[in-house]
C-alpha atoms as a printed R data frame, in Angstrom:
    type eleno elety resid chain resno       x      y       z
1   ATOM     1    CA   MET     A     1 -31.941 -4.525 -32.690
2   ATOM     2    CA   GLU     A     2 -34.539 -2.354 -31.020
3   ATOM     3    CA   CYS     A     3 -32.795  0.776 -32.327
4   ATOM     4    CA   SER     A     4 -32.616 -0.674 -35.841
5   ATOM     5    CA   HIS     A     5 -36.297 -1.528 -35.767
6   ATOM     6    CA   SER     A     6 -37.164  2.021 -34.652
7   ATOM     7    CA   GLN     A     7 -35.069  3.513 -37.426
8   ATOM     8    CA   SER     A     8 -36.753  1.263 -39.974
9   ATOM     9    CA   ASP     A     9 -40.166  2.489 -38.779
10  ATOM    10    CA   ASN     A    10 -38.978  6.081 -39.117
11  ATOM    11    CA   LYS     A    11 -37.871  5.461 -42.694
12  ATOM    12    CA   ASN     A    12 -41.342  4.195 -43.634
13  ATOM    13    CA   PRO     A    13 -43.967  6.495 -42.114
14  ATOM    14    CA   SER     A    14 -47.611  5.744 -42.739
15  ATOM    15    CA   LEU     A    15 -49.667  7.994 -44.985
16  ATOM    16    CA   ILE     A    16 -51.530  9.244 -41.912
17  ATOM    17    CA   GLN     A    17 -48.232 10.095 -40.206
18  ATOM    18    CA   LEU     A    18 -47.089 12.017 -43.258
19  ATOM    19    CA   PHE     A    19 -50.368 13.897 -43.530
20  ATOM    20    CA   LEU     A    20 -50.575 14.860 -39.852
21  ATOM    21    CA   SER     A    21 -46.891 15.811 -39.616
22  ATOM    22    CA   PHE     A    22 -47.113 18.167 -42.588
23  ATOM    23    CA   LEU     A    23 -50.524 19.455 -41.503
24  ATOM    24    CA   LYS     A    24 -48.989 20.512 -38.178
25  ATOM    25    CA   LEU     A    25 -46.019 22.073 -39.940
26  ATOM    26    CA   GLY     A    26 -48.315 23.856 -42.391
27  ATOM    27    CA   ILE     A    27 -50.001 25.744 -39.552
28  ATOM    28    CA   THR     A    28 -46.746 27.658 -38.977
29  ATOM    29    CA   ALA     A    29 -45.600 27.743 -42.619
30  ATOM    30    CA   PHE     A    30 -44.717 31.435 -42.640
31  ATOM    31    CA   GLY     A    31 -41.987 32.786 -44.889
32  ATOM    32    CA   GLY     A    32 -42.467 30.835 -48.128
33  ATOM    33    CA   PRO     A    33 -39.156 29.172 -49.121
34  ATOM    34    CA   ALA     A    34 -37.843 29.737 -45.596
35  ATOM    35    CA   MET     A    35 -39.993 26.792 -44.505
36  ATOM    36    CA   VAL     A    36 -37.628 24.435 -46.334
37  ATOM    37    CA   ALA     A    37 -35.278 24.698 -43.346
38  ATOM    38    CA   TYR     A    38 -38.074 23.624 -41.007
39  ATOM    39    CA   ILE     A    39 -39.130 20.805 -43.324
40  ATOM    40    CA   ARG     A    40 -35.526 19.575 -43.186
41  ATOM    41    CA   LYS     A    41 -35.529 19.813 -39.390
42  ATOM    42    CA   MET     A    42 -38.607 17.616 -39.183
43  ATOM    43    CA   ALA     A    43 -37.964 15.141 -42.015
44  ATOM    44    CA   VAL     A    44 -34.185 14.714 -41.607
45  ATOM    45    CA   MET     A    45 -33.221 15.605 -38.054
46  ATOM    46    CA   GLN     A    46 -36.320 14.627 -36.052
47  ATOM    47    CA   LYS     A    47 -38.155 11.935 -38.053
48  ATOM    48    CA   LYS     A    48 -35.089 10.654 -39.963
49  ATOM    49    CA   TRP     A    49 -37.219  9.909 -42.999
50  ATOM    50    CA   LEU     A    50 -34.407 11.080 -45.307
51  ATOM    51    CA   ASP     A    51 -30.671 11.655 -45.035
52  ATOM    52    CA   ASP     A    52 -29.174 15.100 -45.613
53  ATOM    53    CA   GLU     A    53 -27.883 14.280 -49.072
54  ATOM    54    CA   SER     A    54 -31.235 13.077 -50.366
55  ATOM    55    CA   PHE     A    55 -33.005 16.076 -48.869
56  ATOM    56    CA   TYR     A    56 -30.672 18.658 -50.396
57  ATOM    57    CA   GLU     A    57 -30.919 16.944 -53.768
58  ATOM    58    CA   GLY     A    58 -34.667 17.391 -53.432
59  ATOM    59    CA   VAL     A    59 -34.197 21.084 -52.676
60  ATOM    60    CA   VAL     A    60 -32.196 21.435 -55.900
61  ATOM    61    CA   LEU     A    61 -34.877 19.617 -57.870
62  ATOM    62    CA   CYS     A    62 -37.660 21.737 -56.349
63  ATOM    63    CA   GLN     A    63 -35.667 24.921 -56.993
64  ATOM    64    CA   THR     A    64 -35.076 23.971 -60.620
65  ATOM    65    CA   ILE     A    65 -38.676 23.269 -61.602
66  ATOM    66    CA   PRO     A    66 -41.624 25.708 -61.344
67  ATOM    67    CA   GLY     A    67 -43.802 25.932 -58.263
68  ATOM    68    CA   ALA     A    68 -43.708 27.048 -54.647
69  ATOM    69    CA   THR     A    69 -40.434 25.640 -53.297
70  ATOM    70    CA   ALA     A    70 -41.684 24.714 -49.810
71  ATOM    71    CA   MET     A    71 -44.793 22.987 -51.178
72  ATOM    72    CA   GLN     A    72 -42.689 21.059 -53.681
73  ATOM    73    CA   THR     A    73 -40.269 20.002 -50.960
74  ATOM    74    CA   THR     A    74 -43.073 18.468 -48.905
75  ATOM    75    CA   ALA     A    75 -44.194 16.481 -51.946
76  ATOM    76    CA   TYR     A    76 -40.597 15.357 -52.524
77  ATOM    77    CA   VAL     A    77 -40.284 14.068 -48.939
78  ATOM    78    CA   GLY     A    78 -43.558 12.177 -49.278
79  ATOM    79    CA   LEU     A    79 -42.510 10.778 -52.651
80  ATOM    80    CA   ARG     A    80 -39.179  9.500 -51.336
81  ATOM    81    CA   THR     A    81 -40.816  7.776 -48.373
82  ATOM    82    CA   ARG     A    82 -44.166  6.501 -49.665
83  ATOM    83    CA   GLY     A    83 -44.261  7.064 -53.408
84  ATOM    84    CA   LEU     A    84 -47.032  8.935 -55.206
85  ATOM    85    CA   PRO     A    85 -49.625  8.560 -52.396
86  ATOM    86    CA   GLY     A    86 -47.067  9.913 -49.924
87  ATOM    87    CA   ALA     A    87 -46.360 12.883 -52.167
88  ATOM    88    CA   ALA     A    88 -50.081 13.650 -52.427
89  ATOM    89    CA   VAL     A    89 -50.893 13.466 -48.697
90  ATOM    90    CA   SER     A    90 -47.789 15.471 -47.719
91  ATOM    91    CA   PHE     A    91 -48.551 18.142 -50.317
92  ATOM    92    CA   ILE     A    92 -52.208 18.388 -49.301
93  ATOM    93    CA   GLY     A    93 -51.519 18.308 -45.560
94  ATOM    94    CA   PHE     A    94 -48.975 21.103 -45.760
95  ATOM    95    CA   GLY     A    95 -51.211 23.307 -47.919
96  ATOM    96    CA   LEU     A    96 -54.555 22.809 -46.144
97  ATOM    97    CA   PRO     A    97 -54.021 25.265 -43.242
98  ATOM    98    CA   SER     A    98 -53.120 28.169 -45.514
99  ATOM    99    CA   PHE     A    99 -56.032 27.329 -47.839
100 ATOM   100    CA   PHE     A   100 -58.636 27.274 -45.059
101 ATOM   101    CA   ILE     A   101 -57.265 30.409 -43.391
102 ATOM   102    CA   MET     A   102 -57.209 32.292 -46.695
103 ATOM   103    CA   MET     A   103 -60.770 31.173 -47.496
104 ATOM   104    CA   ILE     A   104 -61.960 32.473 -44.109
105 ATOM   105    CA   LEU     A   105 -60.091 35.760 -44.475
106 ATOM   106    CA   SER     A   106 -61.408 36.181 -48.022
107 ATOM   107    CA   ALA     A   107 -64.987 35.635 -46.824
108 ATOM   108    CA   LEU     A   108 -64.507 38.173 -44.038
109 ATOM   109    CA   TYR     A   109 -62.976 40.607 -46.511
110 ATOM   110    CA   VAL     A   110 -65.974 40.305 -48.827
111 ATOM   111    CA   HIS     A   111 -68.690 40.484 -46.191
112 ATOM   112    CA   ALA     A   112 -67.180 42.782 -43.555
113 ATOM   113    CA   HIS     A   113 -64.603 44.807 -45.493
114 ATOM   114    CA   SER     A   114 -62.405 44.606 -42.402
115 ATOM   115    CA   LEU     A   115 -59.019 43.949 -43.968
116 ATOM   116    CA   PRO     A   116 -57.328 46.913 -42.157
117 ATOM   117    CA   ILE     A   117 -58.302 45.351 -38.820
118 ATOM   118    CA   PHE     A   118 -56.645 42.077 -39.792
119 ATOM   119    CA   VAL     A   119 -53.539 43.834 -41.064
120 ATOM   120    CA   SER     A   120 -53.287 45.717 -37.750
121 ATOM   121    CA   ALA     A   121 -53.806 42.529 -35.733
122 ATOM   122    CA   PHE     A   122 -50.971 40.829 -37.617
123 ATOM   123    CA   ALA     A   123 -48.657 43.844 -37.633
124 ATOM   124    CA   GLY     A   124 -46.289 42.195 -35.187
125 ATOM   125    CA   LEU     A   125 -46.522 38.890 -37.002
126 ATOM   126    CA   GLN     A   126 -45.198 40.525 -40.162
127 ATOM   127    CA   ALA     A   127 -42.023 41.441 -38.264
128 ATOM   128    CA   MET     A   128 -41.790 37.873 -36.968
129 ATOM   129    CA   ILE     A   129 -42.012 36.539 -40.513
130 ATOM   130    CA   VAL     A   130 -38.817 38.462 -41.272
131 ATOM   131    CA   ALA     A   131 -37.171 36.726 -38.312
132 ATOM   132    CA   ILE     A   132 -38.345 33.293 -39.512
133 ATOM   133    CA   VAL     A   133 -36.968 33.845 -43.017
134 ATOM   134    CA   ALA     A   134 -33.725 35.312 -41.650
135 ATOM   135    CA   ASN     A   135 -33.220 32.277 -39.417
136 ATOM   136    CA   ALA     A   136 -33.720 29.938 -42.369
137 ATOM   137    CA   THR     A   137 -31.218 31.967 -44.390
138 ATOM   138    CA   VAL     A   138 -28.613 31.652 -41.639
139 ATOM   139    CA   SER     A   139 -29.315 27.924 -41.182
140 ATOM   140    CA   PHE     A   140 -28.919 27.100 -44.855
141 ATOM   141    CA   GLY     A   141 -26.033 29.523 -45.298
142 ATOM   142    CA   THR     A   142 -23.911 28.032 -42.520
143 ATOM   143    CA   THR     A   143 -24.520 24.542 -43.940
144 ATOM   144    CA   LEU     A   144 -23.969 25.221 -47.641
145 ATOM   145    CA   LEU     A   145 -21.623 28.202 -47.912
146 ATOM   146    CA   LYS     A   146 -18.172 26.880 -47.039
147 ATOM   147    CA   ASN     A   147 -15.765 29.008 -49.114
148 ATOM   148    CA   TRP     A   148 -15.480 32.334 -50.915
149 ATOM   149    CA   ARG     A   149 -16.788 30.881 -54.190
150 ATOM   150    CA   SER     A   150 -20.023 29.697 -52.624
151 ATOM   151    CA   LEU     A   151 -20.426 33.005 -50.766
152 ATOM   152    CA   PHE     A   152 -19.853 34.935 -53.983
153 ATOM   153    CA   LEU     A   153 -22.360 32.824 -55.919
154 ATOM   154    CA   ALA     A   154 -25.021 33.223 -53.214
155 ATOM   155    CA   ALA     A   155 -24.454 36.989 -53.152
156 ATOM   156    CA   VAL     A   156 -24.739 37.229 -56.948
157 ATOM   157    CA   ALA     A   157 -27.950 35.171 -56.902
158 ATOM   158    CA   ALA     A   158 -29.406 37.346 -54.129
159 ATOM   159    CA   GLY     A   159 -28.621 40.488 -56.112
160 ATOM   160    CA   LEU     A   160 -30.187 39.114 -59.287
161 ATOM   161    CA   PHE     A   161 -33.294 37.920 -57.444
162 ATOM   162    CA   GLY     A   162 -33.523 41.359 -55.833
163 ATOM   163    CA   LEU     A   163 -33.380 42.987 -59.271
164 ATOM   164    CA   SER     A   164 -36.276 40.747 -60.394
165 ATOM   165    CA   VAL     A   165 -34.164 38.929 -62.968
166 ATOM   166    CA   SER     A   166 -35.977 35.867 -64.300
167 ATOM   167    CA   PRO     A   167 -35.537 33.076 -61.717
168 ATOM   168    CA   ILE     A   168 -34.847 30.497 -64.421
169 ATOM   169    CA   LEU     A   169 -31.980 32.650 -65.689
170 ATOM   170    CA   VAL     A   170 -30.572 32.964 -62.164
171 ATOM   171    CA   ILE     A   171 -30.770 29.198 -61.672
172 ATOM   172    CA   LEU     A   172 -29.094 28.517 -65.037
173 ATOM   173    CA   LEU     A   173 -26.338 31.023 -64.222
174 ATOM   174    CA   ALA     A   174 -25.812 29.430 -60.800
175 ATOM   175    CA   ALA     A   175 -25.554 25.986 -62.390
176 ATOM   176    CA   LEU     A   176 -23.051 27.303 -64.964
177 ATOM   177    CA   LEU     A   177 -20.912 29.013 -62.317
178 ATOM   178    CA   GLY     A   178 -21.030 25.888 -60.174
179 ATOM   179    CA   PHE     A   179 -19.739 23.923 -63.160
180 ATOM   180    CA   LEU     A   180 -17.019 26.420 -64.166
181 ATOM   181    CA   PHE     A   181 -15.869 27.220 -60.623
182 ATOM   182    CA   PRO     A   182 -16.329 23.980 -58.650
183 ATOM   183    CA   ILE     A   183 -17.775 24.466 -55.193
184 ATOM   184    CA   LYS     A   184 -16.998 21.722 -52.713
185 ATOM   185    CA   GLN     A   185 -20.243 20.012 -51.853
186 ATOM   186    CA   PRO     A   186 -20.530 19.813 -48.038
187 ATOM   187    CA   LEU     A   187 -22.669 16.700 -48.312
188 ATOM   188    CA   PRO     A   188 -21.386 13.131 -48.694
189 ATOM   189    CA   GLN     A   189 -20.764 12.192 -52.295
190 ATOM   190    CA   LYS     A   190 -21.804  8.553 -52.034
191 ATOM   191    CA   ILE     A   191 -25.009  7.497 -53.669
192 ATOM   192    CA   ILE     A   192 -27.725  6.636 -51.190
193 ATOM   193    CA   GLY     A   193 -30.180  4.018 -52.318
194 ATOM   194    CA   SER     A   194 -33.737  5.262 -52.480
195 ATOM   195    CA   ALA     A   195 -36.066  3.832 -49.867
196 ATOM   196    CA   ARG     A   196 -39.229  5.039 -51.559
197 ATOM   197    CA   LYS     A   197 -41.802  2.709 -52.974
198 ATOM   198    CA   HIS     A   198 -41.928  2.894 -56.755
199 ATOM   199    CA   TYR     A   199 -45.234  3.773 -58.214
200 ATOM   200    CA   TYR     A   200 -46.640  2.767 -61.583
201 ATOM   201    CA   SER     A   201 -46.746  5.173 -64.478
202 ATOM   202    CA   ARG     A   202 -50.311  3.959 -64.989
203 ATOM   203    CA   THR     A   203 -51.331  5.700 -61.734
204 ATOM   204    CA   TYR     A   204 -49.606  8.898 -62.820
205 ATOM   205    CA   LEU     A   205 -51.317  8.860 -66.206
206 ATOM   206    CA   SER     A   206 -54.659  8.107 -64.546
207 ATOM   207    CA   LEU     A   207 -54.329 11.212 -62.392
208 ATOM   208    CA   LEU     A   208 -53.457 13.325 -65.428
209 ATOM   209    CA   LEU     A   209 -56.530 12.003 -67.232
210 ATOM   210    CA   ALA     A   210 -58.679 12.754 -64.172
211 ATOM   211    CA   VAL     A   211 -57.456 16.366 -64.173
212 ATOM   212    CA   ALA     A   212 -58.154 16.643 -67.910
213 ATOM   213    CA   ALA     A   213 -61.641 15.258 -67.379
214 ATOM   214    CA   GLY     A   214 -62.238 17.782 -64.616
215 ATOM   215    CA   LEU     A   215 -61.239 20.627 -66.923
216 ATOM   216    CA   VAL     A   216 -63.588 19.352 -69.623
217 ATOM   217    CA   LEU     A   217 -66.417 19.188 -67.070
218 ATOM   218    CA   LEU     A   218 -65.677 22.755 -65.992
219 ATOM   219    CA   PHE     A   219 -65.648 23.892 -69.614
220 ATOM   220    CA   LEU     A   220 -69.091 22.386 -70.168
221 ATOM   221    CA   THR     A   221 -70.688 23.548 -66.915
222 ATOM   222    CA   ASN     A   222 -69.015 26.803 -65.884
223 ATOM   223    CA   ARG     A   223 -67.017 28.554 -68.587
224 ATOM   224    CA   LYS     A   224 -65.934 31.457 -66.347
225 ATOM   225    CA   VAL     A   225 -64.453 29.203 -63.666
226 ATOM   226    CA   PHE     A   226 -62.824 27.158 -66.441
227 ATOM   227    CA   HIS     A   227 -60.990 30.262 -67.676
228 ATOM   228    CA   LEU     A   228 -59.886 31.000 -64.104
229 ATOM   229    CA   ALA     A   229 -58.553 27.443 -63.774
230 ATOM   230    CA   THR     A   230 -56.611 27.498 -67.040
231 ATOM   231    CA   LEU     A   231 -55.100 30.883 -66.171
232 ATOM   232    CA   MET     A   232 -53.859 29.593 -62.790
233 ATOM   233    CA   LEU     A   233 -52.489 26.470 -64.458
234 ATOM   234    CA   ARG     A   234 -50.449 28.600 -66.852
235 ATOM   235    CA   ILE     A   235 -49.217 30.871 -64.061
236 ATOM   236    CA   ASP     A   236 -47.903 27.887 -62.092
237 ATOM   237    CA   LEU     A   237 -46.083 26.557 -65.150
238 ATOM   238    CA   PHE     A   238 -44.013 29.752 -65.252
239 ATOM   239    CA   ALA     A   239 -43.474 30.064 -61.484
240 ATOM   240    CA   PHE     A   240 -39.725 29.422 -61.616
241 ATOM   241    CA   GLY     A   241 -38.198 30.597 -58.345
242 ATOM   242    CA   GLY     A   242 -41.269 29.991 -56.193
243 ATOM   243    CA   GLY     A   243 -44.415 31.926 -55.395
244 ATOM   244    CA   PHE     A   244 -42.775 35.335 -55.634
245 ATOM   245    CA   ALA     A   245 -42.201 34.724 -59.330
246 ATOM   246    CA   SER     A   246 -45.882 33.949 -59.935
247 ATOM   247    CA   VAL     A   247 -47.441 36.918 -58.114
248 ATOM   248    CA   PRO     A   248 -46.298 39.608 -60.617
249 ATOM   249    CA   LEU     A   249 -47.586 37.474 -63.490
250 ATOM   250    CA   MET     A   250 -50.872 36.927 -61.651
251 ATOM   251    CA   PHE     A   251 -51.203 40.665 -61.089
252 ATOM   252    CA   HIS     A   252 -50.541 41.379 -64.775
253 ATOM   253    CA   GLU     A   253 -53.058 38.814 -66.037
254 ATOM   254    CA   ILE     A   254 -55.839 39.490 -63.531
255 ATOM   255    CA   VAL     A   255 -55.576 43.268 -63.114
256 ATOM   256    CA   ASN     A   256 -53.996 44.626 -66.299
257 ATOM   257    CA   VAL     A   257 -55.098 42.163 -68.976
258 ATOM   258    CA   ARG     A   258 -58.499 40.919 -67.793
259 ATOM   259    CA   SER     A   259 -59.529 43.605 -65.242
260 ATOM   260    CA   TRP     A   260 -61.108 40.929 -63.037
261 ATOM   261    CA   LEU     A   261 -59.960 42.862 -59.930
262 ATOM   262    CA   ASP     A   262 -58.609 46.356 -59.455
263 ATOM   263    CA   GLY     A   263 -55.031 46.937 -58.339
264 ATOM   264    CA   PRO     A   264 -55.700 47.893 -54.686
265 ATOM   265    CA   THR     A   265 -57.954 44.866 -54.144
266 ATOM   266    CA   PHE     A   266 -55.337 42.502 -55.565
267 ATOM   267    CA   LEU     A   267 -52.655 44.085 -53.365
268 ATOM   268    CA   ASN     A   268 -54.929 43.486 -50.371
269 ATOM   269    CA   GLY     A   269 -54.903 39.819 -51.354
270 ATOM   270    CA   ILE     A   270 -51.107 39.834 -51.429
271 ATOM   271    CA   ALA     A   271 -51.096 41.384 -47.948
272 ATOM   272    CA   LEU     A   272 -53.307 38.559 -46.694
273 ATOM   273    CA   GLY     A   273 -51.010 36.081 -48.436
274 ATOM   274    CA   GLN     A   274 -48.050 37.466 -46.516
275 ATOM   275    CA   ILE     A   275 -49.700 37.115 -43.103
276 ATOM   276    CA   THR     A   276 -51.161 33.690 -43.902
277 ATOM   277    CA   PRO     A   277 -49.088 30.524 -43.449
278 ATOM   278    CA   GLY     A   278 -48.044 28.905 -46.697
279 ATOM   279    CA   PRO     A   279 -46.669 30.220 -49.993
280 ATOM   280    CA   ILE     A   280 -47.605 33.713 -51.136
281 ATOM   281    CA   VAL     A   281 -49.160 32.162 -54.247
282 ATOM   282    CA   ILE     A   282 -52.081 31.296 -51.930
283 ATOM   283    CA   THR     A   283 -53.228 34.745 -53.093
284 ATOM   284    CA   ALA     A   284 -54.867 32.694 -55.857
285 ATOM   285    CA   THR     A   285 -57.427 31.514 -53.283
286 ATOM   286    CA   PHE     A   286 -58.308 35.141 -52.513
287 ATOM   287    CA   VAL     A   287 -58.682 35.946 -56.215
288 ATOM   288    CA   GLY     A   288 -60.854 32.906 -56.893
289 ATOM   289    CA   TYR     A   289 -63.096 33.576 -53.886
290 ATOM   290    CA   LEU     A   290 -63.661 37.216 -54.762
291 ATOM   291    CA   LEU     A   291 -64.527 36.308 -58.341
292 ATOM   292    CA   TYR     A   292 -66.696 33.202 -57.934
293 ATOM   293    CA   GLY     A   293 -67.120 32.455 -54.233
294 ATOM   294    CA   SER     A   294 -66.117 29.193 -52.586
295 ATOM   295    CA   LEU     A   295 -66.024 27.264 -55.869
296 ATOM   296    CA   GLY     A   296 -63.699 29.853 -57.359
297 ATOM   297    CA   GLY     A   297 -61.423 29.723 -54.300
298 ATOM   298    CA   ILE     A   298 -61.194 25.928 -54.438
299 ATOM   299    CA   ILE     A   299 -60.605 25.711 -58.197
300 ATOM   300    CA   ALA     A   300 -58.045 28.541 -58.228
301 ATOM   301    CA   THR     A   301 -56.099 26.924 -55.383
302 ATOM   302    CA   ILE     A   302 -56.011 23.475 -56.965
303 ATOM   303    CA   SER     A   303 -55.054 24.894 -60.350
304 ATOM   304    CA   VAL     A   304 -52.196 27.052 -59.085
305 ATOM   305    CA   PHE     A   305 -50.488 24.017 -57.490
306 ATOM   306    CA   LEU     A   306 -51.265 21.095 -59.809
307 ATOM   307    CA   PRO     A   307 -48.809 21.599 -62.722
308 ATOM   308    CA   SER     A   308 -45.700 21.900 -60.553
309 ATOM   309    CA   PHE     A   309 -46.801 18.881 -58.496
310 ATOM   310    CA   PHE     A   310 -47.120 16.733 -61.610
311 ATOM   311    CA   ILE     A   311 -43.779 17.990 -62.931
312 ATOM   312    CA   LEU     A   312 -42.037 17.031 -59.678
313 ATOM   313    CA   VAL     A   313 -43.620 13.588 -59.508
314 ATOM   314    CA   GLY     A   314 -42.897 12.956 -63.182
315 ATOM   315    CA   ILE     A   315 -39.236 13.997 -63.096
316 ATOM   316    CA   GLU     A   316 -38.096 12.643 -59.717
317 ATOM   317    CA   PRO     A   317 -37.847  8.933 -60.692
318 ATOM   318    CA   TYR     A   318 -35.144  9.844 -63.230
319 ATOM   319    CA   TYR     A   319 -33.317 12.137 -60.858
320 ATOM   320    CA   ASP     A   320 -31.099  9.387 -59.388
321 ATOM   321    CA   ARG     A   321 -29.473  8.872 -62.783
322 ATOM   322    CA   LEU     A   322 -28.698 12.569 -63.114
323 ATOM   323    CA   ARG     A   323 -27.116 12.917 -59.696
324 ATOM   324    CA   ARG     A   324 -24.516 10.250 -60.494
325 ATOM   325    CA   SER     A   325 -22.961 12.611 -63.044
326 ATOM   326    CA   ILE     A   326 -20.006 14.652 -61.762
327 ATOM   327    CA   TYR     A   327 -21.029 17.503 -64.051
328 ATOM   328    CA   PHE     A   328 -24.533 17.508 -62.639
329 ATOM   329    CA   SER     A   329 -23.147 17.432 -59.078
330 ATOM   330    CA   LYS     A   330 -21.129 20.595 -59.769
331 ATOM   331    CA   ALA     A   331 -24.176 22.344 -61.209
332 ATOM   332    CA   MET     A   332 -26.260 21.137 -58.264
333 ATOM   333    CA   ALA     A   333 -23.853 22.750 -55.780
334 ATOM   334    CA   GLY     A   334 -24.225 26.054 -57.630
335 ATOM   335    CA   ILE     A   335 -28.009 25.837 -57.564
336 ATOM   336    CA   LEU     A   336 -27.979 25.183 -53.811
337 ATOM   337    CA   CYS     A   337 -25.940 28.358 -53.325
338 ATOM   338    CA   SER     A   338 -28.504 30.251 -55.395
339 ATOM   339    CA   PHE     A   339 -31.209 28.982 -53.033
340 ATOM   340    CA   VAL     A   340 -29.410 30.673 -50.137
341 ATOM   341    CA   GLY     A   341 -29.350 33.810 -52.284
342 ATOM   342    CA   LEU     A   342 -33.104 33.476 -52.829
343 ATOM   343    CA   LEU     A   343 -33.683 33.233 -49.087
344 ATOM   344    CA   LEU     A   344 -31.544 36.323 -48.498
345 ATOM   345    CA   SER     A   345 -33.439 38.322 -51.112
346 ATOM   346    CA   VAL     A   346 -36.782 37.223 -49.638
347 ATOM   347    CA   THR     A   347 -35.608 38.295 -46.172
348 ATOM   348    CA   ILE     A   348 -34.695 41.742 -47.470
349 ATOM   349    CA   ARG     A   349 -37.919 42.032 -49.467
350 ATOM   350    CA   PHE     A   350 -40.052 41.185 -46.440
351 ATOM   351    CA   ALA     A   351 -38.071 43.548 -44.216
352 ATOM   352    CA   LEU     A   352 -38.572 46.466 -46.615
353 ATOM   353    CA   HIS     A   353 -42.353 46.054 -46.415
354 ATOM   354    CA   VAL     A   354 -42.514 46.186 -42.609
355 ATOM   355    CA   PRO     A   355 -43.082 49.621 -41.011
356 ATOM   356    CA   TRP     A   356 -40.365 49.150 -38.420
357 ATOM   357    CA   ASP     A   357 -40.613 50.691 -34.968
358 ATOM   358    CA   LEU     A   358 -39.089 49.747 -31.631
359 ATOM   359    CA   ALA     A   359 -41.821 47.245 -30.749
360 ATOM   360    CA   ARG     A   360 -41.579 45.398 -34.085
361 ATOM   361    CA   LEU     A   361 -37.785 45.419 -33.944
362 ATOM   362    CA   LEU     A   362 -37.791 43.917 -30.452
363 ATOM   363    CA   LEU     A   363 -40.389 41.304 -31.401
364 ATOM   364    CA   ALA     A   364 -38.441 40.245 -34.503
365 ATOM   365    CA   SER     A   365 -35.149 40.141 -32.574
366 ATOM   366    CA   VAL     A   366 -36.594 38.001 -29.786
367 ATOM   367    CA   ALA     A   367 -38.185 35.641 -32.327
368 ATOM   368    CA   PHE     A   368 -34.895 35.309 -34.227
369 ATOM   369    CA   VAL     A   369 -32.926 34.544 -31.057
370 ATOM   370    CA   ALA     A   370 -35.563 32.020 -29.945
371 ATOM   371    CA   LEU     A   371 -35.377 30.224 -33.292
372 ATOM   372    CA   ARG     A   372 -31.562 30.180 -33.177
373 ATOM   373    CA   PHE     A   373 -31.853 28.485 -29.752
374 ATOM   374    CA   LYS     A   374 -34.006 25.785 -31.394
375 ATOM   375    CA   ILE     A   375 -37.282 26.747 -29.737
376 ATOM   376    CA   ASN     A   376 -40.159 25.151 -31.657
377 ATOM   377    CA   ILE     A   377 -41.462 27.509 -34.343
378 ATOM   378    CA   LEU     A   378 -45.069 26.718 -33.355
379 ATOM   379    CA   TRP     A   379 -44.534 28.208 -29.894
380 ATOM   380    CA   VAL     A   380 -42.662 31.174 -31.327
381 ATOM   381    CA   VAL     A   381 -45.553 32.000 -33.672
382 ATOM   382    CA   LEU     A   382 -48.296 31.417 -31.071
383 ATOM   383    CA   ILE     A   383 -46.634 33.548 -28.396
384 ATOM   384    CA   GLY     A   384 -45.699 36.185 -30.962
385 ATOM   385    CA   THR     A   385 -49.285 36.372 -32.178
386 ATOM   386    CA   ILE     A   386 -50.577 36.898 -28.624
387 ATOM   387    CA   VAL     A   387 -47.984 39.634 -28.032
388 ATOM   388    CA   SER     A   388 -48.949 41.251 -31.363
389 ATOM   389    CA   LEU     A   389 -52.631 41.362 -30.411
390 ATOM   390    CA   LEU     A   390 -51.780 42.952 -27.069
391 ATOM   391    CA   VAL     A   391 -49.229 45.475 -28.324
392 ATOM   392    CA   PHE     A   392 -50.557 46.487 -31.740
């Protein structure tokens, strides 16, 4: 009975528990979508808030809709355990560390123009990020890729992502191939009853109205920041495939179309986004800060995450009905394989941007081995950062 009571407590974490757990995880949220593996480790294996089947269904949902995949996954976990409030505190807790760090780095960039110093200080950390993403790729791959069909589909998805094919097209193709060439789903096929607390549509609509009112207030008081907000909202709506899909669009709109920043400055923001925990779309914070200071950084950050959050929260209650369909289950298996392909392409993309030498190669190799031996990622990152400062 004691064990049952403990498990029941695990299934229903408090809002404070959710917030603090994801805040801690957000401090080491390097590697973008690679963090999904670490979210699973915490939420499924350690905390037992969700079962594997429910979690992987959430990964499919988060992969299918726009937005940063890791951020969406945290909201999904919170939604399944504590409804809309749980989704909000998990989402905010996970994103806060990267927001604050990017705000500080942006301020230092503006006032001290010392970006090269920061890039040098985190030179070793960039190599470690490759190891973190590679470990997540291996973890998901060994779980989800069980036959030649699934391996083939993941490889095709990785190639298409690498060629910058539209993520929504890759996801649709993966779903079609999963339907035409059935891939055995390694997860149990039974339907697990949802333990989340249902929330009222009235609350959801109230939040939407509050956002609309905020935009109207911005329009009336600060037209320039309003235009920044609406641009970031639109960018997030088209961010199929995660943050990497939104950055090229952001570059096009901000540098080429509006000339708000020059190309080298924007690329400096991307560099900071890569060495900052959290999704690379946190570059929006850098853009907003450089344009309009702290207010711009705050508004740009909120705007670049809000649409995908509302889409997830709005669609998820109807997701249980979809997953009961055998046709949807086949498509879901294909989409999961495409997620492994996305992780592989991100690993390669990160690796190509690291100026490899013996020291970086050794650091990345040691970090990868440590992660494979289940050493806590927080310790891996902290020790790696100290080594980086000493060596580079």
